[in-house]
C-alpha positions in Angstrom: 96.9 103.4 109.7 94.8 102.4 107.1 96.0 99.9 104.6 96.1 97.3 101.9 98.2 94.7 100.8 97.9 92.4 97.7 98.7 89.5 99.1 99.1 86.2 96.8 97.3 88.5 94.2 94.4 89.4 96.6 93.8 93.0 97.6 93.7 92.7 101.9 93.0 96.3 103.6 94.0 96.4 107.1 94.4 99.0 110.1 97.6 98.5 111.4 100.0 100.2 113.7 102.8 102.0 111.3 105.5 100.3 113.5 104.1 97.0 112.5 106.3 94.5 110.3 105.2 92.7 107.1 105.8 89.1 109.5 103.5 90.6 111.9 100.5 91.0 109.4 100.5 88.3 107.9 100.6 86.7 110.7 98.3 88.6 113.2 95.9 90.7 111.1 95.8 87.4 108.8 96.0 84.3 110.4 99.1 83.4 107.6 101.1 81.4 109.4 103.4 80.0 106.7 106.1 82.2 107.2 107.7 81.7 110.3 109.1 83.7 113.2 112.3 82.0 113.3 115.4 84.7 115.4 112.8 88.0 114.3 116.2 89.5 112.9 116.5 88.9 109.2 119.3 86.3 110.1 117.6 82.9 109.6 115.4 83.3 107.0 112.5 81.5 108.4 109.7 84.4 107.1 111.1 85.1 103.8 108.7 86.0 101.3 108.7 87.5 97.6 107.9 91.3 97.0 107.8 92.4 93.7 109.5 88.8 92.7 112.4 89.8 95.1 113.2 87.9 99.0 113.1 89.8 101.5 112.8 89.0 105.4 109.5 90.4 106.8 110.5 90.5 110.2 112.6 93.5 108.7 110.3 95.2 107.2 106.9 97.5 107.9 103.6 96.7 106.6 103.1 100.0 105.6 106.1 100.3 103.5 104.7 97.4 101.3 101.7 98.9 100.1 100.7 99.0 96.2 103.6 95.9 95.7 103.0 92.2 95.6 103.9 90.0 98.1 104.3 86.2 97.7 103.4 84.1 100.6 104.8 80.5 101.2 100.3 80.2 101.0 100.4 81.4 97.6 102.9 79.4 95.9 100.6 75.8 96.1 98.4 74.1 98.1 97.4 70.4 99.5 96.7 68.8 96.3 98.4 71.4 94.3 102.4 71.6 95.2 104.4 73.9 93.6 107.8 71.6 91.5 109.5 73.6 94.6 107.4 71.6 96.7 106.6 68.5 95.4 110.6 68.4 94.9 111.3 69.7 99.0 108.7 66.4 99.6 110.7 64.1 97.5 114.1 65.2 98.6 113.0 65.2 102.8 114.2 68.6 102.7 111.9 69.7 105.2 112.8 67.6 108.2 110.9 69.3 111.2 109.4 72.0 108.8 109.7 75.3 111.0 112.5 76.9 108.4 110.7 75.2 104.9 108.6 77.7 104.0 111.5 80.4 103.9 113.4 78.0 102.0 111.1 77.7 99.3 110.2 81.1 99.1 113.9 81.9 98.8 115.0 79.2 96.6 111.6 80.6 94.2 113.7 84.3 94.9 116.7 82.7 94.0 115.8 81.3 90.9 114.3 84.3 89.3 117.5 86.0 90.6 119.9 83.7 88.7 117.5 83.5 85.2 117.9 87.6 85.7 121.3 87.1 85.4 122.0 88.7 88.9 125.7 87.7 90.0 126.1 86.7 93.1 129.4 86.5 95.6 130.7 83.2 94.2 130.1 84.1 90.3 132.7 83.2 88.1 132.0 86.8 86.3 130.0 89.9 87.0 129.3 90.5 83.3 128.3 86.8 82.2 124.9 85.1 83.2 125.6 83.1 86.5 124.2 79.5 86.4 122.9 77.3 89.0 126.2 75.5 90.4 125.7 73.8 93.8 128.4 76.6 95.0 126.5 79.1 93.8 123.0 77.5 94.9 124.4 77.5 99.0 125.9 81.7 98.6 122.3 82.0 97.1 120.9 80.2 100.2 123.5 80.9 102.7 120.3 83.2 104.7 118.3 80.6 105.3 119.1 78.7 108.5 118.1 75.6 108.4 118.5 74.3 112.3 117.8 70.2 111.6 120.9 70.3 109.0 118.7 68.4 106.3 121.0 71.3 103.6 121.3 68.4 101.3 117.6 66.9 100.6 117.1 71.1 100.6 119.7 71.0 97.7 118.5 68.7 96.0 115.0 69.3 96.0 116.1 72.9 94.8 118.3 71.8 91.9 115.5 69.1 90.4 112.6 71.2 91.1 115.0 74.6 89.1 113.4 74.2 85.7 109.8 73.5 86.5 110.4 76.7 88.5 111.4 78.4 85.2 115.0 78.1 85.6 116.6 77.9 81.7 120.3 78.6 83.3 121.2 75.6 84.6 124.1 73.3 85.2 124.5 70.5 87.1 125.0 71.1 90.9 127.1 69.4 92.6 
C-alpha cells in the first residue's frame, strides 16, 4: 500500500503492508532507529512518538492510520551539536543510563509538557477544572507509561523538571 507520512516536517513516501506498525515503518522502512522496540505491547513506552503533538506508542499504531498526521520522533527533536532543552537536561542529570528507553522518555516528556500546558488533568490532578501544574506527583503519574530498566528515574525527573520551562511549560510548581 502506498502512503506518505509526514515525519519531523518531511514527507516520506512508503510502500508498506497495511498491517505494518508505525514503529516498524520508522525503523525498518525509513531507517529511523531512534524509537526503540521494547516490549512491542505498549507497556514500556520505548517507542513513544508524537502524532499531532500527542504522545502514542508507535508499536500499537498502524502506519496507514497516520497518513496526513504530523509525526515527531526523537530524531526531530534535536541533533548532535544542537540538542533540545530536554536532551541537554537528560545528559546533565544523567537521566539516560543505558540509553535504551531515553528516546521514548524524552519524546514522552515533550508530550507531557504539552498536555499540562493545555490544561489536561491527570489521575492525580487536584481538580478536573483547574489547570494542572508540574508537581513531582504529576510528573511521576504522567510519565508512568515509560519504564526505565536502569532505574534512572530521579535523574529523569530532575531533567524534565529543569527543562520544562525551556520546552514551553509556563504552569510550573516546584517538583518534589
